[in-house]
PDBQT receptor file of N, H, CA, C and O in Angstrom, charges set to zero:
ATOM      1  N   MET A   1     -47.672  52.909 -23.577  1.00  0.00    +0.000 N 
ATOM      2  CA  MET A   1     -47.365  52.368 -22.585  1.00  0.00    +0.000 C 
ATOM      3  C   MET A   1     -48.041  50.780 -21.968  1.00  0.00    +0.000 C 
ATOM      4  O   MET A   1     -49.167  50.412 -21.637  1.00  0.00    +0.000 OA
ATOM      5  N   GLU A   2     -46.980  50.271 -22.018  1.00  0.00    +0.000 N 
ATOM      6  H   GLU A   2     -46.065  50.571 -22.287  1.00  0.00    +0.000 HD
ATOM      7  CA  GLU A   2     -47.958  48.967 -21.843  1.00  0.00    +0.000 C 
ATOM      8  C   GLU A   2     -46.773  48.159 -20.385  1.00  0.00    +0.000 C 
ATOM      9  O   GLU A   2     -45.547  48.055 -20.349  1.00  0.00    +0.000 OA
ATOM     10  N   THR A   3     -48.162  47.609 -19.081  1.00  0.00    +0.000 N 
ATOM     11  H   THR A   3     -49.158  47.694 -19.110  1.00  0.00    +0.000 HD
ATOM     12  CA  THR A   3     -47.636  47.449 -17.887  1.00  0.00    +0.000 C 
ATOM     13  C   THR A   3     -48.432  45.592 -18.008  1.00  0.00    +0.000 C 
ATOM     14  O   THR A   3     -49.638  45.375 -17.901  1.00  0.00    +0.000 OA
ATOM     15  N   ASP A   4     -47.293  44.450 -18.259  1.00  0.00    +0.000 N 
ATOM     16  H   ASP A   4     -46.312  44.627 -18.346  1.00  0.00    +0.000 HD
ATOM     17  CA  ASP A   4     -47.512  43.179 -17.529  1.00  0.00    +0.000 C 
ATOM     18  C   ASP A   4     -47.487  43.294 -16.006  1.00  0.00    +0.000 C 
ATOM     19  O   ASP A   4     -46.625  43.777 -15.272  1.00  0.00    +0.000 OA
ATOM     20  N   GLU A   5     -48.869  42.621 -15.678  1.00  0.00    +0.000 N 
ATOM     21  H   GLU A   5     -49.569  42.229 -16.275  1.00  0.00    +0.000 HD
ATOM     22  CA  GLU A   5     -48.855  42.073 -14.094  1.00  0.00    +0.000 C 
ATOM     23  C   GLU A   5     -49.167  40.400 -13.573  1.00  0.00    +0.000 C 
ATOM     24  O   GLU A   5     -49.851  39.495 -14.051  1.00  0.00    +0.000 OA
ATOM     25  N   MET A   6     -48.808  40.448 -13.071  1.00  0.00    +0.000 N 
ATOM     26  H   MET A   6     -48.253  41.183 -12.683  1.00  0.00    +0.000 HD
ATOM     27  CA  MET A   6     -48.788  39.046 -12.019  1.00  0.00    +0.000 C 
ATOM     28  C   MET A   6     -49.795  39.231 -11.299  1.00  0.00    +0.000 C 
ATOM     29  O   MET A   6     -49.833  40.071 -10.400  1.00  0.00    +0.000 OA
ATOM     30  N   ALA A   7     -50.945  38.293 -11.681  1.00  0.00    +0.000 N 
ATOM     31  H   ALA A   7     -50.914  37.611 -12.411  1.00  0.00    +0.000 HD
ATOM     32  CA  ALA A   7     -51.321  37.888  -9.738  1.00  0.00    +0.000 C 
ATOM     33  C   ALA A   7     -51.384  37.052  -9.285  1.00  0.00    +0.000 C 
ATOM     34  O   ALA A   7     -51.465  35.861  -9.585  1.00  0.00    +0.000 OA
ATOM     35  N   LEU A   8     -51.343  37.789  -8.217  1.00  0.00    +0.000 N 
ATOM     36  H   LEU A   8     -51.277  38.756  -7.973  1.00  0.00    +0.000 HD
ATOM     37  CA  LEU A   8     -51.099  36.853  -6.764  1.00  0.00    +0.000 C 
ATOM     38  C   LEU A   8     -52.511  36.586  -5.950  1.00  0.00    +0.000 C 
ATOM     39  O   LEU A   8     -53.518  37.291  -5.885  1.00  0.00    +0.000 OA
ATOM     40  N   ASP A   9     -52.186  35.197  -5.304  1.00  0.00    +0.000 N 
ATOM     41  H   ASP A   9     -51.368  34.624  -5.358  1.00  0.00    +0.000 HD
ATOM     42  CA  ASP A   9     -53.189  35.282  -4.391  1.00  0.00    +0.000 C 
ATOM     43  C   ASP A   9     -52.798  35.197  -2.798  1.00  0.00    +0.000 C 
ATOM     44  O   ASP A   9     -52.580  34.146  -2.194  1.00  0.00    +0.000 OA
ATOM     45  N   VAL A  10     -52.754  36.507  -2.247  1.00  0.00    +0.000 N 
ATOM     46  H   VAL A  10     -52.931  37.361  -2.737  1.00  0.00    +0.000 HD
ATOM     47  CA  VAL A  10     -52.830  36.536  -1.059  1.00  0.00    +0.000 C 
ATOM     48  C   VAL A  10     -53.462  37.190   0.263  1.00  0.00    +0.000 C 
ATOM     49  O   VAL A  10     -53.834  38.337   0.510  1.00  0.00    +0.000 OA
ATOM     50  N   ASN A  11     -53.437  36.067   0.975  1.00  0.00    +0.000 N 
ATOM     51  H   ASN A  11     -53.135  35.136   0.774  1.00  0.00    +0.000 HD
ATOM     52  CA  ASN A  11     -54.715  35.884   1.970  1.00  0.00    +0.000 C 
ATOM     53  C   ASN A  11     -55.887  36.192   1.755  1.00  0.00    +0.000 C 
ATOM     54  O   ASN A  11     -56.297  37.254   2.225  1.00  0.00    +0.000 OA
ATOM     55  N   ASP A  12     -56.756  35.360   0.990  1.00  0.00    +0.000 N 
ATOM     56  H   ASP A  12     -56.423  34.498   0.608  1.00  0.00    +0.000 HD
ATOM     57  CA  ASP A  12     -58.050  34.949  -0.196  1.00  0.00    +0.000 C 
ATOM     58  C   ASP A  12     -58.190  36.917  -0.666  1.00  0.00    +0.000 C 
ATOM     59  O   ASP A  12     -59.330  37.314  -0.906  1.00  0.00    +0.000 OA
ATOM     60  N   ARG A  13     -57.405  37.611  -0.723  1.00  0.00    +0.000 N 
ATOM     61  H   ARG A  13     -56.479  37.288  -0.528  1.00  0.00    +0.000 HD
ATOM     62  CA  ARG A  13     -57.277  38.441  -1.761  1.00  0.00    +0.000 C 
ATOM     63  C   ARG A  13     -56.386  38.687  -3.213  1.00  0.00    +0.000 C 
ATOM     64  O   ARG A  13     -55.158  38.781  -3.221  1.00  0.00    +0.000 OA
ATOM     65  N   LEU A  14     -56.960  38.742  -4.022  1.00  0.00    +0.000 N 
ATOM     66  H   LEU A  14     -57.957  38.666  -4.015  1.00  0.00    +0.000 HD
ATOM     67  CA  LEU A  14     -56.106  39.376  -5.491  1.00  0.00    +0.000 C 
ATOM     68  C   LEU A  14     -55.378  40.178  -4.784  1.00  0.00    +0.000 C 
ATOM     69  O   LEU A  14     -55.569  40.593  -3.641  1.00  0.00    +0.000 OA
ATOM     70  N   ALA A  15     -54.083  40.487  -5.901  1.00  0.00    +0.000 N 
ATOM     71  H   ALA A  15     -53.928  40.149  -6.829  1.00  0.00    +0.000 HD
ATOM     72  CA  ALA A  15     -52.965  41.716  -5.492  1.00  0.00    +0.000 C 
ATOM     73  C   ALA A  15     -52.266  41.454  -6.657  1.00  0.00    +0.000 C 
ATOM     74  O   ALA A  15     -52.738  40.350  -6.928  1.00  0.00    +0.000 OA
ATOM     75  N   PHE A  16     -51.688  41.631  -7.297  1.00  0.00    +0.000 N 
ATOM     76  H   PHE A  16     -51.305  42.528  -7.077  1.00  0.00    +0.000 HD
ATOM     77  CA  PHE A  16     -51.027  42.183  -8.884  1.00  0.00    +0.000 C 
ATOM     78  C   PHE A  16     -49.855  42.985  -8.356  1.00  0.00    +0.000 C 
ATOM     79  O   PHE A  16     -49.915  43.870  -7.502  1.00  0.00    +0.000 OA
ATOM     80  N   ARG A  17     -48.493  42.426  -9.160  1.00  0.00    +0.000 N 
ATOM     81  H   ARG A  17     -48.444  41.707  -9.854  1.00  0.00    +0.000 HD
ATOM     82  CA  ARG A  17     -47.562  42.730  -9.046  1.00  0.00    +0.000 C 
ATOM     83  C   ARG A  17     -47.194  42.792 -10.461  1.00  0.00    +0.000 C 
ATOM     84  O   ARG A  17     -47.318  41.946 -11.346  1.00  0.00    +0.000 OA
ATOM     85  N   ARG A  18     -46.580  44.310 -10.489  1.00  0.00    +0.000 N 
ATOM     86  H   ARG A  18     -46.480  44.998  -9.769  1.00  0.00    +0.000 HD
ATOM     87  CA  ARG A  18     -46.397  44.852 -12.176  1.00  0.00    +0.000 C 
ATOM     88  C   ARG A  18     -44.797  43.907 -12.266  1.00  0.00    +0.000 C 
ATOM     89  O   ARG A  18     -43.959  43.688 -11.390  1.00  0.00    +0.000 OA
ATOM     90  N   VAL A  19     -44.850  43.538 -13.599  1.00  0.00    +0.000 N 
ATOM     91  H   VAL A  19     -45.531  43.716 -14.310  1.00  0.00    +0.000 HD
ATOM     92  CA  VAL A  19     -43.691  42.445 -13.807  1.00  0.00    +0.000 C 
ATOM     93  C   VAL A  19     -42.785  43.261 -15.067  1.00  0.00    +0.000 C 
ATOM     94  O   VAL A  19     -41.561  43.350 -14.974  1.00  0.00    +0.000 OA
ATOM     95  N   ASP A  20     -43.374  43.710 -15.981  1.00  0.00    +0.000 N 
ATOM     96  H   ASP A  20     -44.368  43.638 -16.056  1.00  0.00    +0.000 HD
ATOM     97  CA  ASP A  20     -42.759  44.754 -16.996  1.00  0.00    +0.000 C 
ATOM     98  C   ASP A  20     -43.579  45.666 -17.147  1.00  0.00    +0.000 C 
ATOM     99  O   ASP A  20     -44.809  45.628 -17.154  1.00  0.00    +0.000 OA
ATOM    100  N   THR A  21     -42.536  46.899 -17.329  1.00  0.00    +0.000 N 
ATOM    101  H   THR A  21     -41.537  46.930 -17.323  1.00  0.00    +0.000 HD
ATOM    102  CA  THR A  21     -43.419  47.974 -18.393  1.00  0.00    +0.000 C 
ATOM    103  C   THR A  21     -42.677  48.197 -19.325  1.00  0.00    +0.000 C 
ATOM    104  O   THR A  21     -41.490  47.885 -19.430  1.00  0.00    +0.000 OA
ATOM    105  N   ARG A  22     -43.490  48.879 -20.222  1.00  0.00    +0.000 N 
ATOM    106  H   ARG A  22     -44.453  49.133 -20.137  1.00  0.00    +0.000 HD
ATOM    107  CA  ARG A  22     -43.037  48.739 -21.829  1.00  0.00    +0.000 C 
ATOM    108  C   ARG A  22     -43.393  50.545 -22.419  1.00  0.00    +0.000 C 
ATOM    109  O   ARG A  22     -44.406  51.220 -22.234  1.00  0.00    +0.000 OA
ATOM    110  N   ILE A  23     -41.941  50.939 -23.252  1.00  0.00    +0.000 N 
ATOM    111  H   ILE A  23     -41.118  50.391 -23.402  1.00  0.00    +0.000 HD
ATOM    112  CA  ILE A  23     -42.894  52.787 -24.131  1.00  0.00    +0.000 C 
ATOM    113  C   ILE A  23     -42.679  52.289 -24.894  1.00  0.00    +0.000 C 
ATOM    114  O   ILE A  23     -41.716  51.531 -24.790  1.00  0.00    +0.000 OA
ATOM    115  N   THR A  24     -43.398  52.351 -26.176  1.00  0.00    +0.000 N 
ATOM    116  H   THR A  24     -44.181  52.967 -26.261  1.00  0.00    +0.000 HD
ATOM    117  CA  THR A  24     -43.000  52.400 -27.592  1.00  0.00    +0.000 C 
ATOM    118  C   THR A  24     -43.105  53.872 -27.913  1.00  0.00    +0.000 C 
ATOM    119  O   THR A  24     -44.084  54.611 -27.812  1.00  0.00    +0.000 OA
ATOM    120  N   LEU A  25     -41.414  54.232 -28.475  1.00  0.00    +0.000 N 
ATOM    121  H   LEU A  25     -40.619  53.632 -28.557  1.00  0.00    +0.000 HD
ATOM    122  CA  LEU A  25     -41.868  55.404 -28.855  1.00  0.00    +0.000 C 
ATOM    123  C   LEU A  25     -41.905  55.735 -31.049  1.00  0.00    +0.000 C 
ATOM    124  O   LEU A  25     -41.158  55.051 -31.749  1.00  0.00    +0.000 OA
ATOM    125  N   HIS A  26     -42.529  56.443 -31.478  1.00  0.00    +0.000 N 
ATOM    126  H   HIS A  26     -43.136  56.998 -30.908  1.00  0.00    +0.000 HD
ATOM    127  CA  HIS A  26     -42.740  56.194 -32.565  1.00  0.00    +0.000 C 
ATOM    128  C   HIS A  26     -42.183  57.675 -33.324  1.00  0.00    +0.000 C 
ATOM    129  O   HIS A  26     -42.330  58.841 -32.956  1.00  0.00    +0.000 OA
ATOM    130  N   GLN A  27     -41.496  57.110 -34.515  1.00  0.00    +0.000 N 
ATOM    131  H   GLN A  27     -41.376  56.163 -34.814  1.00  0.00    +0.000 HD
ATOM    132  CA  GLN A  27     -40.700  58.631 -35.037  1.00  0.00    +0.000 C 
ATOM    133  C   GLN A  27     -41.093  57.858 -36.405  1.00  0.00    +0.000 C 
ATOM    134  O   GLN A  27     -41.022  56.677 -36.744  1.00  0.00    +0.000 OA
ATOM    135  N   GLY A  28     -41.580  59.146 -37.099  1.00  0.00    +0.000 N 
ATOM    136  H   GLY A  28     -41.638  60.106 -36.823  1.00  0.00    +0.000 HD
ATOM    137  CA  GLY A  28     -41.603  58.562 -38.592  1.00  0.00    +0.000 C 
ATOM    138  C   GLY A  28     -42.245  57.611 -38.807  1.00  0.00    +0.000 C 
ATOM    139  O   GLY A  28     -43.317  57.478 -38.215  1.00  0.00    +0.000 OA
ATOM    140  N   THR A  29     -41.731  56.500 -39.858  1.00  0.00    +0.000 N 
ATOM    141  H   THR A  29     -40.861  56.607 -40.339  1.00  0.00    +0.000 HD
ATOM    142  CA  THR A  29     -42.065  54.927 -39.730  1.00  0.00    +0.000 C 
ATOM    143  C   THR A  29     -41.752  54.246 -39.336  1.00  0.00    +0.000 C 
ATOM    144  O   THR A  29     -42.148  53.090 -39.486  1.00  0.00    +0.000 OA
ATOM    145  N   SER A  30     -40.550  54.763 -38.361  1.00  0.00    +0.000 N 
ATOM    146  H   SER A  30     -40.228  55.702 -38.238  1.00  0.00    +0.000 HD
ATOM    147  CA  SER A  30     -40.148  53.403 -37.794  1.00  0.00    +0.000 C 
ATOM    148  C   SER A  30     -40.687  53.760 -36.033  1.00  0.00    +0.000 C 
ATOM    149  O   SER A  30     -41.367  54.684 -35.588  1.00  0.00    +0.000 OA
ATOM    150  N   SER A  31     -40.009  52.530 -35.326  1.00  0.00    +0.000 N 
ATOM    151  H   SER A  31     -39.456  51.779 -35.688  1.00  0.00    +0.000 HD
ATOM    152  CA  SER A  31     -41.232  52.489 -33.388  1.00  0.00    +0.000 C 
ATOM    153  C   SER A  31     -39.886  51.924 -32.825  1.00  0.00    +0.000 C 
ATOM    154  O   SER A  31     -39.009  51.365 -33.483  1.00  0.00    +0.000 OA
ATOM    155  N   SER A  32     -39.890  52.092 -31.929  1.00  0.00    +0.000 N 
ATOM    156  H   SER A  32     -40.602  52.547 -31.394  1.00  0.00    +0.000 HD
ATOM    157  CA  SER A  32     -38.600  51.499 -30.665  1.00  0.00    +0.000 C 
ATOM    158  C   SER A  32     -39.110  51.029 -29.655  1.00  0.00    +0.000 C 
ATOM    159  O   SER A  32     -39.953  51.870 -29.343  1.00  0.00    +0.000 OA
ATOM    160  N   THR A  33     -39.151  50.150 -28.869  1.00  0.00    +0.000 N 
ATOM    161  H   THR A  33     -38.466  49.466 -29.122  1.00  0.00    +0.000 HD
ATOM    162  CA  THR A  33     -39.868  49.802 -27.833  1.00  0.00    +0.000 C 
ATOM    163  C   THR A  33     -38.710  49.486 -26.490  1.00  0.00    +0.000 C 
ATOM    164  O   THR A  33     -37.742  48.727 -26.533  1.00  0.00    +0.000 OA
ATOM    165  N   TYR A  34     -39.051  50.105 -25.644  1.00  0.00    +0.000 N 
ATOM    166  H   TYR A  34     -39.838  50.722 -25.610  1.00  0.00    +0.000 HD
ATOM    167  CA  TYR A  34     -37.911  49.887 -24.169  1.00  0.00    +0.000 C 
ATOM    168  C   TYR A  34     -38.558  49.763 -23.051  1.00  0.00    +0.000 C 
ATOM    169  O   TYR A  34     -39.380  50.513 -22.525  1.00  0.00    +0.000 OA
ATOM    170  N   SER A  35     -38.117  48.732 -22.715  1.00  0.00    +0.000 N 
ATOM    171  H   SER A  35     -37.449  48.123 -23.143  1.00  0.00    +0.000 HD
ATOM    172  CA  SER A  35     -38.162  48.725 -20.947  1.00  0.00    +0.000 C 
ATOM    173  C   SER A  35     -37.972  49.712 -19.863  1.00  0.00    +0.000 C 
ATOM    174  O   SER A  35     -36.853  50.198 -19.699  1.00  0.00    +0.000 OA
ATOM    175  N   ILE A  36     -39.176  50.124 -18.949  1.00  0.00    +0.000 N 
ATOM    176  H   ILE A  36     -40.085  49.729 -19.082  1.00  0.00    +0.000 HD
ATOM    177  CA  ILE A  36     -38.643  51.159 -18.113  1.00  0.00    +0.000 C 
ATOM    178  C   ILE A  36     -38.501  50.262 -16.918  1.00  0.00    +0.000 C 
ATOM    179  O   ILE A  36     -39.089  49.181 -16.958  1.00  0.00    +0.000 OA
ATOM    180  N   ASP A  37     -37.801  50.573 -15.876  1.00  0.00    +0.000 N 
ATOM    181  H   ASP A  37     -37.323  51.451 -15.844  1.00  0.00    +0.000 HD
ATOM    182  CA  ASP A  37     -37.816  50.403 -14.534  1.00  0.00    +0.000 C 
ATOM    183  C   ASP A  37     -39.436  50.727 -14.055  1.00  0.00    +0.000 C 
ATOM    184  O   ASP A  37     -40.086  51.412 -14.844  1.00  0.00    +0.000 OA
ATOM    185  N   PRO A  38     -39.904  50.407 -13.186  1.00  0.00    +0.000 N 
ATOM    186  CA  PRO A  38     -40.853  50.828 -12.502  1.00  0.00    +0.000 C 
ATOM    187  C   PRO A  38     -40.874  52.604 -11.503  1.00  0.00    +0.000 C 
ATOM    188  O   PRO A  38     -41.469  53.681 -11.534  1.00  0.00    +0.000 OA
ATOM    189  N   ALA A  39     -39.686  51.831 -10.652  1.00  0.00    +0.000 N 
ATOM    190  H   ALA A  39     -39.202  50.956 -10.627  1.00  0.00    +0.000 HD
ATOM    191  CA  ALA A  39     -39.251  52.977  -9.397  1.00  0.00    +0.000 C 
ATOM    192  C   ALA A  39     -38.834  54.154 -10.194  1.00  0.00    +0.000 C 
ATOM    193  O   ALA A  39     -39.093  55.147  -9.514  1.00  0.00    +0.000 OA
ATOM    194  N   ASP A  40     -38.200  54.565 -11.554  1.00  0.00    +0.000 N 
ATOM    195  H   ASP A  40     -37.990  53.758 -12.107  1.00  0.00    +0.000 HD
ATOM    196  CA  ASP A  40     -37.714  55.209 -12.090  1.00  0.00    +0.000 C 
ATOM    197  C   ASP A  40     -38.821  55.783 -13.033  1.00  0.00    +0.000 C 
ATOM    198  O   ASP A  40     -38.841  56.982 -13.311  1.00  0.00    +0.000 OA
ATOM    199  N   LEU A  41     -39.746  54.893 -13.519  1.00  0.00    +0.000 N 
ATOM    200  H   LEU A  41     -39.731  53.919 -13.293  1.00  0.00    +0.000 HD
ATOM    201  CA  LEU A  41     -41.259  55.566 -14.386  1.00  0.00    +0.000 C 
ATOM    202  C   LEU A  41     -41.742  56.356 -12.575  1.00  0.00    +0.000 C 
ATOM    203  O   LEU A  41     -41.811  57.584 -12.623  1.00  0.00    +0.000 OA
ATOM    204  N   ASN A  42     -41.947  55.923 -11.591  1.00  0.00    +0.000 N 
ATOM    205  H   ASN A  42     -41.891  54.925 -11.552  1.00  0.00    +0.000 HD
ATOM    206  CA  ASN A  42     -42.696  56.797 -10.802  1.00  0.00    +0.000 C 
ATOM    207  C   ASN A  42     -41.830  57.907 -10.035  1.00  0.00    +0.000 C 
ATOM    208  O   ASN A  42     -42.277  58.677  -9.185  1.00  0.00    +0.000 OA
ATOM    209  N   ALA A  43     -40.555  57.849 -10.475  1.00  0.00    +0.000 N 
ATOM    210  H   ALA A  43     -40.191  57.223 -11.166  1.00  0.00    +0.000 HD
ATOM    211  CA  ALA A  43     -39.482  59.026 -10.228  1.00  0.00    +0.000 C 
ATOM    212  C   ALA A  43     -39.971  60.240 -10.858  1.00  0.00    +0.000 C 
ATOM    213  O   ALA A  43     -40.304  61.346 -10.434  1.00  0.00    +0.000 OA
ATOM    214  N   ALA A  44     -39.921  59.796 -11.784  1.00  0.00    +0.000 N 
ATOM    215  H   ALA A  44     -39.650  58.897 -12.128  1.00  0.00    +0.000 HD
ATOM    216  CA  ALA A  44     -39.792  60.933 -13.270  1.00  0.00    +0.000 C 
ATOM    217  C   ALA A  44     -42.014  61.218 -13.252  1.00  0.00    +0.000 C 
ATOM    218  O   ALA A  44     -42.355  62.267 -13.798  1.00  0.00    +0.000 OA
ATOM    219  N   LEU A  45     -42.916  60.540 -12.812  1.00  0.00    +0.000 N 
ATOM    220  H   LEU A  45     -42.639  59.687 -12.369  1.00  0.00    +0.000 HD
ATOM    221  CA  LEU A  45     -43.962  61.015 -12.692  1.00  0.00    +0.000 C 
ATOM    222  C   LEU A  45     -44.348  62.250 -11.494  1.00  0.00    +0.000 C 
ATOM    223  O   LEU A  45     -45.150  63.179 -11.589  1.00  0.00    +0.000 OA
ATOM    224  N   ALA A  46     -43.455  61.865 -10.363  1.00  0.00    +0.000 N 
ATOM    225  H   ALA A  46     -42.803  61.110 -10.286  1.00  0.00    +0.000 HD
ATOM    226  CA  ALA A  46     -43.076  62.600  -8.788  1.00  0.00    +0.000 C 
ATOM    227  C   ALA A  46     -42.656  63.668  -9.522  1.00  0.00    +0.000 C 
ATOM    228  O   ALA A  46     -43.433  64.610  -9.363  1.00  0.00    +0.000 OA
ATOM    229  N   ARG A  47     -41.778  63.915 -10.241  1.00  0.00    +0.000 N 
ATOM    230  H   ARG A  47     -41.147  63.150 -10.370  1.00  0.00    +0.000 HD
ATOM    231  CA  ARG A  47     -41.196  65.134 -10.987  1.00  0.00    +0.000 C 
ATOM    232  C   ARG A  47     -41.780  65.846 -11.485  1.00  0.00    +0.000 C 
ATOM    233  O   ARG A  47     -41.663  67.035 -11.186  1.00  0.00    +0.000 OA
ATOM    234  N   ASP A  48     -42.697  65.410 -12.501  1.00  0.00    +0.000 N 
ATOM    235  H   ASP A  48     -42.792  64.444 -12.743  1.00  0.00    +0.000 HD
ATOM    236  CA  ASP A  48     -43.656  65.924 -13.778  1.00  0.00    +0.000 C 
ATOM    237  C   ASP A  48     -44.527  67.000 -12.381  1.00  0.00    +0.000 C 
ATOM    238  O   ASP A  48     -44.461  68.227 -12.306  1.00  0.00    +0.000 OA
ATOM    239  N   ARG A  49     -45.195  66.176 -11.536  1.00  0.00    +0.000 N 
ATOM    240  H   ARG A  49     -45.249  65.180 -11.597  1.00  0.00    +0.000 HD
ATOM    241  CA  ARG A  49     -46.296  66.592 -10.992  1.00  0.00    +0.000 C 
ATOM    242  C   ARG A  49     -45.477  67.614  -9.921  1.00  0.00    +0.000 C 
ATOM    243  O   ARG A  49     -46.265  68.164  -9.151  1.00  0.00    +0.000 OA
ATOM    244  N   GLY A  50     -44.359  67.906  -9.755  1.00  0.00    +0.000 N 
ATOM    245  H   GLY A  50     -43.719  67.460 -10.380  1.00  0.00    +0.000 HD
ATOM    246  CA  GLY A  50     -43.662  68.522  -8.794  1.00  0.00    +0.000 C 
ATOM    247  C   GLY A  50     -43.418  69.841  -9.809  1.00  0.00    +0.000 C 
ATOM    248  O   GLY A  50     -43.093  70.839  -9.165  1.00  0.00    +0.000 OA
ATOM    249  N   ALA A  51     -43.479  69.987 -10.797  1.00  0.00    +0.000 N 
ATOM    250  H   ALA A  51     -43.743  69.177 -11.319  1.00  0.00    +0.000 HD
ATOM    251  CA  ALA A  51     -43.082  71.150 -11.925  1.00  0.00    +0.000 C 
ATOM    252  C   ALA A  51     -43.868  72.088 -12.009  1.00  0.00    +0.000 C 
ATOM    253  O   ALA A  51     -43.480  73.255 -12.051  1.00  0.00    +0.000 OA
ATOM    254  N   ARG A  52     -45.673  71.582 -12.068  1.00  0.00    +0.000 N 
ATOM    255  H   ARG A  52     -45.988  70.633 -12.034  1.00  0.00    +0.000 HD
ATOM    256  CA  ARG A  52     -46.930  72.213 -12.309  1.00  0.00    +0.000 C 
ATOM    257  C   ARG A  52     -46.837  73.031 -11.640  1.00  0.00    +0.000 C 
ATOM    258  O   ARG A  52     -47.747  73.853 -11.539  1.00  0.00    +0.000 OA
TER     259      ARG A  52
């Protein structure tokens, strides 16, 4: 999983905004990369935490 972030200069502080999140899935000798909506990723992680 890769996340690209953009630096923001806000009120004398350094902050970051997520620009893109990608996941690469490997199967055999091929791979595919998909962009993931950050809100969907956070929801999936929350569901996974609740399943334990």
